[in-house]
N, C-alpha and C positions, 0 to 999 in steps of 0.2 A: 511466461515469465521465467519458468524454470530453465527454458532453452537459453534465454538471454543470460541468466546467471551461469549456466554451465559453460557457455562460450566465453564468459569472462573469467573462467577458471575458478569459480567460487565453489566452496564446500557447502553442501546442503545440510541444513538442521532438519532432522526428522520431526515432523509436526505430530501433535497429539490431539487434534480437535475432537470434541465430542461428536459421536456419529450422528445422533438424531435422524438416522435414516438417510441423510443427505450427503454425509462426508464420504469420500471415496478411498480413504486410507484408515487402517486400524490405528487405535491410540497407541503411542510409543512415548515413554517419559522424555521430556525435553526441558531445557533451561534456557533462560534469557542468554543470548550470546553476550560474551564480554567485550569490552573495548568500545570505542567510539562508533557511532552510526555515521557511515560515510555516504550513503546513498538510500533514498526511499522514493518509491514510485507508487502511486495510487490512482486508479481509474475507476470510473463508475459511468455506466451507460444504460438509461432507461430506453427501452425500445419504443419507437414511434413517438417519442416526445423529448423535449429538452428537459434538463441540460445534460449534455455529455461533458465530462470533466476528466482531465488527465493532468496530473501534477508529478513533477520531478524535482528532487533536491539532490544535489551532488556537491560534496565537499571539494573545495578548490585546494588541491595539494595538501599541505599541512597547516593551512592558514585557519583564521577564525571566520572565514567567509564561505559561502556556498552559492552555487548557481541555481536559481529557482526558475524552472521553466514550466509554464502552464498553458493549457488550452481549456478555456473555461468560458461558457456563455459565448461561443464563436470567437473568442479572442485568444490569440497565441502571443506570448511574450516570454522573454528571458531577461532575467535581472540578477545582479549580484546582491546578496543580502547577508546578514549576520547568521552565523551557524546556530543561533538560538532556536531557529525553526527545526533543525535536526535534533537539538536537545529535547524540544517539546514533543517531536515525533517519537523519540526513544522513550520518553516518559509514558506516552500513550501505549506503545507496543508493550512496554513492561507492565504497567498497571492493568491493562486489559488482557494480559497473557496471550497476545497475538502470536507468540512463539509457540503456542500449543495448537494453533489451527491445523487442520487437516490440509492437505495439498489442494483439494477441491471440494466444494459444496455444490452438488448438482441435484436439482429437483427431478424426481423420476418422470414427472410430467412435462419437463422443460420443453420438449419439442411440440407440445400441444398448446403452450402458452405463447400468445402473439404479442402480448403488451408487458412483458416483464422486464427484467433488468439483469445486467451482468456487472461484476466488479472484479478487480484484481489488485494485488498488493505485493511488493517486493521490498525487502530492506537488506542492505549489505553493510557488514561491520568490519572493523579492523580484522586482519587476517583473512579476508575474503569470505568469512562465514556468512551465510545468508538464510533468511527465511522467506517463504512466499506462499501465497494461497490465492484461489480465485473461486468465483462463484457464478452459477447460472440459475437464475430463478430461485435461488436459496441463499440464506444469510448464514454467516458464521456465528457462533455463539458470542453473547456479549454485545458490546457497543463499539469495539475497536475500529472497525471499518468506518462507521458513522463518524465517530469522534475524530479520527485522522482526517477524513474528507472535509469535515467542517473546519478544523483548524487550518488546513491547507487552502480551502476556499476563502476563508476570512483573511488570510495572509495575502492571497492573490488580490483580493479586492482592495486591501490597504496599500499594496504595492502600486496597483493600477491608479488609485486615487491620488497617490503622491505624484505620479507622472503627469496627470491631467492638469 
């Protein structure tokens, strides 16, 4: 995720996640980026089992719409939706202090766990400022990753239901 953001010319926010023995970067004070959220990506993959999910929301120019791309339960779709999804994602990022996450949460035993999970998260704001984090067999503190995933999963199901 950091590679994608740096290729896009984004400025990185230094994360401050609580170490809990799993974070790979020391705590550094951070604040919620200012401005509109223009892009968010969330993915979750449980090893050897479904579901794999990947969600992408991207603001369309300066409009009140965004492109919602998702691969969820073996279904890949792209739709234009209201930017209220980006507003909801920004609220979760702010309330759950996801801007304080460390860059990575890796379980020291990750290589020995065969049925675990991986997740990643990227958010890009006005001015190309971004925050990102990922985990392998370890969770970030709080409920941000779960809440963001649930919100995007529910939105994907609603969009898919409208199409059918």
